[in-house]
Backbone as CSV, one residue per row, in Angstrom:
resi,resn,N_x,N_y,N_z,CA_x,CA_y,CA_z,C_x,C_y,C_z
1,MET,-2.782,-3.208,2.065,-2.729,-1.817,1.650,-3.395,-0.949,2.694
2,ASN,-2.910,0.279,2.820,-3.487,1.237,3.760,-4.664,1.966,3.130
3,ILE,-5.793,1.969,3.825,-6.963,2.728,3.392,-7.334,3.701,4.501
4,LEU,-7.545,4.950,4.140,-7.963,5.965,5.100,-9.460,6.192,4.951
5,ALA,-10.215,5.911,6.030,-11.667,6.096,6.037,-12.003,7.310,6.896
6,VAL,-12.639,8.299,6.272,-12.929,9.565,6.943,-14.440,9.732,7.061
7,ASP,-14.962,9.744,8.296,-16.389,9.919,8.520,-16.600,10.345,9.964
8,ASP,-17.529,11.266,10.206,-17.758,11.728,11.573,-18.729,10.843,12.345
9,GLU,-19.288,9.831,11.682,-20.196,8.912,12.366,-19.422,7.684,12.845
10,PRO,-19.280,7.488,14.162,-18.491,6.366,14.696,-18.940,5.009,14.173
11,LYS,-20.253,4.798,14.051,-20.742,3.490,13.611,-20.292,3.179,12.186
12,ILE,-20.273,4.201,11.331,-19.823,3.991,9.948,-18.331,3.690,9.931
13,ARG,-17.547,4.458,10.692,-16.102,4.204,10.747,-15.818,2.791,11.231
14,GLU,-16.507,2.394,12.292,-16.272,1.059,12.859,-16.664,-0.037,11.887
15,ALA,-17.815,0.118,11.219,-18.282,-0.907,10.285,-17.358,-1.023,9.086
16,VAL,-16.960,0.119,8.510,-16.061,0.109,7.354,-14.710,-0.491,7.736
17,SER,-14.191,-0.080,8.900,-12.893,-0.589,9.343,-12.930,-2.097,9.562
18,ALA,-13.966,-2.593,10.228,-14.064,-4.028,10.507,-14.190,-4.832,9.221
19,TYR,-15.018,-4.356,8.300,-15.257,-5.110,7.068,-14.006,-5.147,6.191
20,LEU,-13.367,-4.003,5.995,-12.192,-3.963,5.122,-10.990,-4.646,5.765
21,THR,-10.900,-4.591,7.096,-9.840,-5.333,7.781,-10.013,-6.828,7.550
22,HIS,-11.256,-7.290,7.606,-11.562,-8.691,7.331,-11.155,-9.074,5.911
23,LYS,-11.171,-8.103,5.002,-10.792,-8.339,3.607,-9.284,-8.231,3.381
24,GLY,-8.544,-8.038,4.468,-7.090,-8.024,4.362,-6.469,-6.658,4.191
25,MET,-7.244,-5.600,4.428,-6.709,-4.251,4.287,-6.397,-3.660,5.660
26,HIS,-5.483,-2.713,5.672,-5.146,-2.003,6.906,-5.850,-0.661,6.871
27,VAL,-6.771,-0.447,7.796,-7.641,0.727,7.750,-7.245,1.742,8.816
28,LEU,-7.003,2.965,8.364,-6.798,4.106,9.246,-8.095,4.908,9.246
29,THR,-8.487,5.470,10.387,-9.753,6.205,10.442,-9.535,7.622,10.960
30,ALA,-10.388,8.525,10.488,-10.380,9.912,10.944,-11.821,10.355,11.114
31,GLU,-12.077,11.169,12.164,-13.445,11.601,12.442,-13.732,13.019,11.961
32,ASN,-12.692,13.713,11.488,-12.904,15.056,10.951,-11.848,15.356,9.885
33,GLY,-12.010,16.503,9.237,-11.131,16.831,8.132,-9.704,17.095,8.537
34,GLN,-9.480,17.812,9.617,-8.123,18.116,10.054,-7.358,16.852,10.396
35,GLN,-8.029,15.957,11.097,-7.394,14.684,11.444,-7.071,13.887,10.185
36,ALA,-7.957,13.912,9.216,-7.738,13.192,7.963,-6.498,13.704,7.241
37,LEU,-6.351,15.026,7.154,-5.195,15.603,6.470,-3.896,15.287,7.204
38,GLU,-3.948,15.306,8.538,-2.755,14.985,9.319,-2.339,13.526,9.121
39,ILE,-3.317,12.622,9.128,-3.014,11.205,8.923,-2.482,10.982,7.512
40,PHE,-3.113,11.630,6.534,-2.668,11.467,5.152,-1.224,11.926,4.977
41,ASP,-0.846,13.029,5.615,0.519,13.532,5.490,1.528,12.639,6.214
42,ALA,1.068,11.961,7.266,1.980,11.160,8.080,2.074,9.710,7.625
43,GLN,1.034,9.209,6.975,0.973,7.797,6.614,0.874,7.640,5.098
44,GLN,1.342,6.486,4.619,1.222,6.189,3.194,-0.099,5.459,2.960
45,SER,-1.077,6.183,2.428,-2.374,5.581,2.119,-2.500,5.391,0.617
46,VAL,-3.055,4.256,0.213,-3.221,3.997,-1.218,-4.668,4.176,-1.649
47,PHE,-5.543,4.530,-0.695,-6.957,4.721,-1.021,-7.603,5.551,0.081
48,ILE,-8.560,6.400,-0.296,-9.267,7.216,0.691,-10.773,7.084,0.486
49,ILE,-11.486,6.817,1.581,-12.951,6.839,1.594,-13.329,8.098,2.355
50,LEU,-13.970,9.035,1.691,-14.113,10.385,2.228,-15.573,10.827,2.312
51,ASP,-16.041,11.059,3.533,-17.375,11.622,3.735,-17.341,13.116,3.414
52,LEU,-18.381,13.613,2.773,-18.407,15.024,2.408,-18.835,15.925,3.557
53,MET,-19.757,15.455,4.387,-20.319,16.284,5.452,-19.548,16.065,6.749
54,LEU,-18.466,16.822,6.929,-17.639,16.718,8.122,-17.802,17.980,8.977
55,PRO,-17.539,17.900,10.279,-17.836,19.022,11.167,-16.920,20.226,11.019
56,ASP,-15.707,20.032,10.490,-14.779,21.161,10.428,-14.447,21.593,9.003
57,ILE,-13.931,20.664,8.198,-13.558,20.961,6.813,-14.410,20.097,5.896
58,MET,-15.057,20.693,4.937,-15.908,19.921,4.036,-15.075,18.948,3.205
59,GLY,-15.691,17.833,2.864,-14.999,16.815,2.103,-14.476,17.314,0.767
60,GLU,-15.222,18.219,0.128,-14.761,18.769,-1.146,-13.431,19.498,-0.992
61,GLU,-13.287,20.234,0.118,-12.042,20.958,0.362,-10.892,19.998,0.642
62,ILE,-11.183,18.930,1.396,-10.152,17.923,1.664,-9.702,17.276,0.362
63,CYS,-10.655,16.920,-0.485,-10.341,16.318,-1.780,-9.463,17.265,-2.595
64,HIS,-9.819,18.537,-2.608,-9.056,19.533,-3.355,-7.613,19.613,-2.847
65,ARG,-7.441,19.629,-1.522,-6.094,19.731,-0.952,-5.258,18.501,-1.258
66,ILE,-5.883,17.336,-1.174,-5.149,16.100,-1.456,-4.761,16.029,-2.923
67,ARG,-5.669,16.466,-3.794,-5.388,16.417,-5.225,-4.263,17.361,-5.649
68,GLU,-3.959,18.334,-4.829,-2.860,19.238,-5.137,-1.507,18.549,-5.016
69,LYS,-1.478,17.414,-4.291,-0.188,16.752,-4.075,-0.207,15.245,-4.287
70,SER,-1.369,14.677,-4.603,-1.431,13.218,-4.743,-2.561,12.798,-5.684
71,SER,-2.343,11.680,-6.363,-3.371,11.097,-7.235,-4.001,9.866,-6.591
72,VAL,-3.853,9.730,-5.267,-4.409,8.579,-4.552,-5.910,8.465,-4.863
73,PRO,-6.413,7.253,-5.140,-7.841,7.093,-5.431,-8.723,7.521,-4.256
74,ILE,-9.841,8.201,-4.569,-10.768,8.692,-3.550,-12.195,8.311,-3.913
75,ILE,-12.902,7.692,-2.969,-14.342,7.471,-3.096,-15.033,8.388,-2.102
76,MET,-15.978,9.177,-2.589,-16.719,10.079,-1.719,-17.998,9.421,-1.214
77,LEU,-18.296,9.644,0.068,-19.535,9.181,0.679,-20.397,10.403,0.999
78,THR,-21.671,10.347,0.656,-22.508,11.500,0.945,-23.983,11.142,0.984
79,ALA,-24.719,11.935,1.745,-26.177,11.806,1.767,-26.797,12.667,0.680
80,LYS,-25.987,13.510,0.057,-26.489,14.350,-1.024,-26.858,13.486,-2.218
81,SER,-27.946,13.807,-2.870,-28.390,12.982,-3.992,-28.538,13.760,-5.289
82,GLN,-28.309,15.073,-5.242,-28.463,15.875,-6.438,-27.327,15.584,-7.422
83,GLU,-27.667,15.510,-8.691,-26.679,15.188,-9.709,-25.545,16.209,-9.739
84,GLU,-25.886,17.503,-9.536,-24.838,18.526,-9.591,-23.833,18.364,-8.454
85,ASP,-24.305,17.877,-7.289,-23.383,17.623,-6.186,-22.412,16.502,-6.533
86,MET,-22.938,15.448,-7.138,-22.107,14.329,-7.536,-21.076,14.759,-8.579
87,LEU,-21.522,15.512,-9.565,-20.618,15.979,-10.617,-19.548,16.907,-10.054
88,HIS,-19.937,17.730,-9.086,-18.972,18.634,-8.475,-17.868,17.843,-7.776
89,GLY,-18.252,16.794,-7.051,-17.264,15.968,-6.381,-16.330,15.286,-7.357
90,LEU,-16.881,14.771,-8.442,-16.052,14.114,-9.453,-15.133,15.114,-10.147
91,ASN,-15.628,16.311,-10.361,-14.801,17.336,-10.999,-13.640,17.773,-10.112
92,LEU,-13.811,17.645,-8.812,-12.734,17.987,-7.884,-11.628,16.933,-7.882
93,GLY,-11.918,15.772,-8.458,-10.900,14.735,-8.538,-11.249,13.429,-7.874
94,ALA,-12.469,13.300,-7.344,-12.886,12.012,-6.774,-12.993,10.973,-7.882
95,ASP,-12.718,9.721,-7.538,-12.764,8.649,-8.528,-14.122,7.965,-8.578
96,ASP,-14.885,8.085,-7.502,-16.215,7.481,-7.477,-17.016,8.159,-6.374
97,TYR,-18.319,7.848,-6.336,-19.258,8.560,-5.476,-20.306,7.560,-5.008
98,ILE,-20.482,7.395,-3.704,-21.472,6.463,-3.169,-22.430,7.215,-2.250
99,LYS,-23.724,7.010,-2.470,-24.728,7.664,-1.623,-24.967,6.855,-0.355
100,LYS,-25.167,7.575,0.735,-25.591,6.944,1.984,-27.105,6.767,1.976
101,PRO,-27.596,5.689,2.590,-26.848,4.557,3.152,-26.312,3.651,2.038
102,PHE,-25.264,2.909,2.348,-24.648,2.031,1.357,-24.331,0.692,2.013
103,SER,-24.155,-0.319,1.196,-23.778,-1.632,1.728,-22.259,-1.751,1.707
104,LEU,-21.714,-2.476,2.660,-20.272,-2.661,2.727,-19.766,-3.483,1.540
105,LYS,-20.599,-4.394,1.066,-20.218,-5.183,-0.110,-20.070,-4.284,-1.330
106,GLU,-21.008,-3.331,-1.465,-20.921,-2.403,-2.589,-19.666,-1.539,-2.476
107,LEU,-19.374,-1.058,-1.274,-18.183,-0.243,-1.070,-16.927,-1.013,-1.464
108,TYR,-16.813,-2.251,-1.013,-15.640,-3.067,-1.333,-15.531,-3.287,-2.841
109,ALA,-16.660,-3.553,-3.488,-16.647,-3.756,-4.940,-16.204,-2.489,-5.664
110,ARG,-16.680,-1.333,-5.182,-16.278,-0.061,-5.794,-14.774,0.179,-5.609
111,ILE,-14.250,-0.161,-4.426,-12.813,-0.005,-4.173,-12.012,-0.842,-5.163
112,GLN,-12.415,-2.099,-5.340,-11.706,-2.973,-6.268,-11.762,-2.431,-7.692
113,THR,-12.912,-1.918,-8.083,-13.064,-1.376,-9.433,-12.149,-0.173,-9.643
114,VAL,-12.132,0.733,-8.677,-11.292,1.926,-8.797,-9.814,1.554,-8.810
115,LEU,-9.425,0.588,-7.982,-8.029,0.155,-7.952,-7.619,-0.475,-9.276
116,ARG,-8.494,-1.288,-9.849,-8.167,-1.877,-11.161,-8.034,-0.788,-12.214
117,ARG,-8.937,0.180,-12.159,-8.914,1.256,-13.150,-7.659,2.113,-13.019
118,SER,-7.221,2.336,-11.787,-6.050,3.175,-11.567,-4.741,2.414,-11.706
119,GLY,-4.838,1.082,-11.689,-3.628,0.273,-11.800,-2.993,-0.051,-10.474
120,ASN,-3.503,0.509,-9.376,-2.875,0.295,-8.074,-3.024,-1.123,-7.568
121,LEU,-4.058,-1.829,-8.022,-4.284,-3.185,-7.524,-3.127,-4.098,-7.886
122,SER,-2.628,-3.940,-9.106,-1.525,-4.790,-9.534,-0.167,-4.246,-9.095
123,GLN,-0.087,-2.916,-8.820,1.186,-2.321,-8.464,1.569,-2.641,-7.024
124,ILE,0.592,-2.677,-6.139,0.870,-2.889,-4.725,0.855,-4.385,-4.424
125,GLN,1.977,-4.877,-3.884,2.048,-6.268,-3.460,2.295,-6.291,-1.956
126,LYS,1.578,-7.182,-1.294,1.607,-7.247,0.166,2.248,-8.548,0.616
127,PHE,3.245,-8.434,1.516,3.886,-9.598,2.115,3.996,-9.336,3.612
128,GLY,3.050,-9.898,4.370,3.072,-9.661,5.804,3.002,-8.176,6.111
129,GLU,4.013,-7.650,6.799,4.050,-6.239,7.158,4.577,-5.365,6.025
130,LEU,5.022,-5.993,4.948,5.632,-5.252,3.845,4.624,-4.970,2.740
131,SER,4.671,-3.752,2.203,3.902,-3.376,1.018,4.892,-2.852,-0.004
132,VAL,4.834,-3.403,-1.219,5.825,-3.075,-2.238,5.133,-2.563,-3.493
133,ASN,5.576,-1.403,-3.969,5.135,-0.874,-5.246,6.350,-0.883,-6.164
134,MET,6.455,-1.921,-7.007,7.628,-2.088,-7.842,7.713,-1.008,-8.914
135,GLN,6.570,-0.553,-9.403,6.574,0.457,-10.458,7.169,1.773,-9.959
136,LYS,6.810,2.170,-8.744,7.320,3.420,-8.179,8.553,3.205,-7.308
137,MET,8.973,1.937,-7.163,10.131,1.589,-6.336,9.970,2.135,-4.925
138,LYS,8.833,1.770,-4.313,8.532,2.184,-2.955,8.309,0.940,-2.098
139,LEU,8.941,0.912,-0.942,8.776,-0.183,0.014,8.335,0.401,1.344
140,TYR,7.276,-0.197,1.906,6.759,0.256,3.199,6.673,-0.928,4.157
141,LYS,7.008,-0.662,5.396,6.829,-1.650,6.451,5.926,-1.027,7.497
142,ASN,4.729,-1.599,7.643,3.736,-1.027,8.561,3.549,0.465,8.321
143,SER,3.415,0.828,7.037,3.117,2.202,6.601,4.317,3.140,6.626
144,THR,5.480,2.670,7.120,6.688,3.501,7.136,7.546,3.158,5.927
145,GLU,7.921,4.181,5.155,8.723,3.921,3.963,10.132,3.494,4.359
146,ILE,10.626,2.449,3.696,11.958,1.913,3.940,12.829,2.229,2.732
147,PRO,13.827,3.094,2.873,14.695,3.406,1.725,15.646,2.256,1.430
148,LEU,15.805,1.950,0.145,16.710,0.896,-0.279,17.719,1.455,-1.270
149,THR,18.905,0.864,-1.283,19.897,1.217,-2.294,19.502,0.561,-3.623
150,ALA,20.154,0.969,-4.694,19.866,0.386,-6.010,20.110,-1.118,-6.004
151,SER,21.183,-1.540,-5.366,21.492,-2.977,-5.307,20.446,-3.740,-4.518
152,GLU,19.989,-3.138,-3.432,18.959,-3.796,-2.620,17.648,-3.902,-3.379
153,TRP,17.308,-2.870,-4.171,16.084,-2.943,-4.982,16.194,-4.051,-6.022
154,LYS,17.347,-4.183,-6.642,17.533,-5.241,-7.647,17.346,-6.613,-7.006
155,LEU,17.912,-6.778,-5.839,17.767,-8.056,-5.135,16.325,-8.317,-4.736
156,LEU,15.678,-7.318,-4.153,14.291,-7.491,-3.719,13.393,-7.805,-4.915
157,SER,13.652,-7.171,-6.046,12.857,-7.440,-7.247,12.984,-8.893,-7.680
158,VAL,14.183,-9.403,-7.644,14.416,-10.806,-8.017,13.709,-11.732,-7.038
159,PHE,13.818,-11.438,-5.752,13.157,-12.271,-4.748,11.637,-12.289,-4.946
160,ILE,11.049,-11.126,-5.186,9.596,-11.050,-5.344,9.137,-11.785,-6.593
161,LYS,9.864,-11.610,-7.693,9.493,-12.278,-8.943,9.642,-13.798,-8.838
162,ASN,10.477,-14.244,-7.902,10.697,-15.681,-7.724,10.291,-16.130,-6.320
163,ALA,9.264,-15.457,-5.767,8.832,-15.738,-4.403,8.505,-17.217,-4.215
164,GLY,9.015,-17.779,-3.134,8.764,-19.177,-2.814,9.783,-20.131,-3.386
165,ASN,10.613,-19.659,-4.328,11.618,-20.512,-4.962,12.987,-20.303,-4.328
166,VAL,13.768,-21.362,-4.259,15.134,-21.271,-3.743,16.049,-20.785,-4.864
167,LEU,16.847,-19.765,-4.559,17.787,-19.206,-5.527,19.202,-19.304,-4.966
168,SER,20.112,-19.812,-5.770,21.507,-19.902,-5.346,22.153,-18.522,-5.404
169,ARG,23.313,-18.395,-4.821,24.037,-17.127,-4.891,24.352,-16.768,-6.342
170,GLU,24.748,-17.761,-7.115,25.072,-17.513,-8.522,23.851,-17.021,-9.293
171,GLN,22.703,-17.615,-9.021,21.477,-17.181,-9.692,21.110,-15.753,-9.306
172,LEU,21.245,-15.432,-8.019,20.926,-14.088,-7.560,21.832,-13.046,-8.207
173,ILE,23.114,-13.356,-8.296,24.057,-12.421,-8.925,23.703,-12.205,-10.385
174,GLU,23.451,-13.305,-11.111,23.155,-13.190,-12.541,21.836,-12.460,-12.783
175,MET,20.809,-12.785,-12.008,19.485,-12.210,-12.224,19.397,-10.760,-11.759
176,ALA,20.122,-10.427,-10.698,20.041,-9.068,-10.148,21.049,-8.119,-10.781
177,PHE,22.259,-8.634,-11.066,23.338,-7.734,-11.497,23.916,-8.077,-12.867
178,GLY,23.560,-9.237,-13.416,24.075,-9.621,-14.729,25.287,-10.522,-14.614
179,ILE,25.537,-11.263,-15.667,26.615,-12.257,-15.633,27.999,-11.613,-15.606
180,ASP,28.085,-10.326,-15.971,29.372,-9.637,-15.981,29.694,-8.961,-14.659
181,PHE,28.835,-9.159,-13.665,29.047,-8.537,-12.349,30.343,-9.060,-11.766
182,ASP,31.263,-8.155,-11.454,32.602,-8.528,-11.020,32.676,-8.601,-9.495
183,ALA,32.254,-9.740,-8.962,32.318,-9.946,-7.514,32.185,-11.429,-7.228
184,TYR,32.801,-11.860,-6.136,32.685,-13.259,-5.768,31.305,-13.511,-5.165
185,ASP,30.847,-14.764,-5.185,29.458,-15.047,-4.841,29.104,-14.691,-3.404
186,ARG,30.067,-14.691,-2.484,29.766,-14.360,-1.095,29.418,-12.880,-0.928
187,ALA,29.742,-12.051,-1.937,29.395,-10.628,-1.844,27.889,-10.451,-1.751
188,ILE,27.149,-11.402,-2.320,25.685,-11.306,-2.275,25.191,-11.420,-0.842
189,ASP,25.946,-12.127,-0.009,25.559,-12.277,1.398,25.532,-10.927,2.105
190,THR,26.463,-10.051,1.760,26.517,-8.731,2.386,25.293,-7.909,2.013
191,HIS,24.914,-7.953,0.730,23.720,-7.229,0.292,22.471,-7.766,0.993
192,ILE,22.389,-9.080,1.108,21.224,-9.690,1.761,21.205,-9.350,3.252
193,LYS,22.368,-9.326,3.872,22.454,-8.954,5.288,21.930,-7.538,5.501
194,ASN,22.299,-6.620,4.612,21.835,-5.233,4.717,20.335,-5.123,4.464
195,LEU,19.840,-5.903,3.500,18.409,-5.891,3.195,17.609,-6.439,4.370
196,ARG,18.104,-7.481,4.981,17.428,-8.054,6.154,17.336,-7.056,7.299
197,ARG,18.388,-6.288,7.498,18.377,-5.298,8.576,17.229,-4.302,8.402
198,LYS,16.855,-4.060,7.159,15.832,-3.053,6.877,14.409,-3.620,6.918
199,ILE,14.240,-4.886,6.527,12.870,-5.391,6.389,12.457,-6.392,7.462
200,GLU,13.430,-6.998,8.120,13.099,-8.043,9.098,12.905,-7.450,10.490
201,ASN,11.982,-8.030,11.259,11.849,-7.651,12.668,13.052,-8.120,13.466
202,ASN,13.548,-9.298,13.133,14.758,-9.839,13.755,15.644,-10.399,12.646
203,PRO,16.660,-9.650,12.216,17.517,-10.114,11.110,18.189,-11.453,11.369
204,HIS,18.353,-11.811,12.643,19.001,-13.086,12.972,18.028,-14.267,12.885
205,SER,16.727,-13.952,12.831,15.704,-14.984,12.647,14.711,-14.475,11.600
206,PRO,15.135,-14.412,10.347,14.347,-13.746,9.299,13.040,-14.448,8.971
207,GLU,12.017,-13.636,8.701,10.713,-14.145,8.292,10.557,-14.123,6.768
208,TYR,11.253,-13.210,6.104,11.060,-13.016,4.673,12.164,-13.666,3.842
209,ILE,13.399,-13.259,4.059,14.510,-13.821,3.286,15.134,-14.945,4.101
210,ARG,14.752,-16.162,3.767,15.199,-17.344,4.521,16.445,-17.950,3.874
211,THR,17.352,-18.395,4.705,18.518,-19.134,4.225,18.163,-20.602,4.085
212,VAL,18.452,-21.172,2.927,18.280,-22.611,2.706,19.686,-23.187,2.651
213,HIS,20.128,-23.790,3.742,21.518,-24.189,3.910,21.984,-25.125,2.795
214,GLY,23.117,-24.747,2.229,23.710,-25.541,1.163,23.156,-25.244,-0.215
215,LEU,22.084,-24.422,-0.283,21.454,-24.140,-1.571,21.401,-22.647,-1.907
216,GLY,21.013,-21.818,-0.949,20.906,-20.399,-1.244,19.876,-19.717,-0.363
217,TYR,18.964,-18.967,-1.001,17.980,-18.186,-0.273,16.591,-18.341,-0.900
218,ARG,15.563,-18.130,-0.066,14.189,-18.167,-0.541,13.428,-17.008,0.082
219,PHE,12.651,-16.287,-0.762,11.769,-15.233,-0.252,10.460,-15.883,0.143
220,GLU,10.157,-15.826,1.444,8.982,-16.504,1.996,7.737,-15.674,1.761
221,VAL,6.689,-16.316,1.237,5.451,-15.613,0.936,4.309,-16.000,1.858
222,SER,4.464,-17.016,2.649,3.367,-17.476,3.520,3.404,-16.716,4.827
223,GLN,3.014,-15.420,4.745,3.008,-14.583,5.946,1.603,-14.516,6.522
């Protein structure tokens, strides 16, 4: 999942990025508010770690702008310790609030808690370079959204639900389109060919949708 970490202190950005990357997350960083807003508009982020004391735009204003167009979870970082400051940040739409200095373990635990509470932890599934949100029907490859047709979404859903298992053409047709689907079994090959073009780095040597000769196809999960 993409996490945007916004802080004007290089050491904090580097430490947060290294730790969360080690935990399997893809971390984008910004050193000021303008850069943060530009990255947020250009990239699909599922979580934001936001410092309040930035050199150009205050964190509260950034939170306000993001909340006007997104419900992405936000954890605020601040040296402020007054209760009214914390409440103000939460009232603006932040999901949690951590005082500086903080431990990276605590930050990671807070991220997991907020994701569970928001439901994003279970909605986002990661397969190598692919991130899939089945509830919102969104597919991203390295943060770039990949548009799929309705048929391709049905196929991808079946593959994900049966990841690691070999599925025959007949099974794919029945599970994705129903037993009344009026098409010969080789028609599924065309849909899979189109899906591969969109998600594979090399469609002729696929990493995700593997052909199992004589049997069918398998969605590979060991990325």
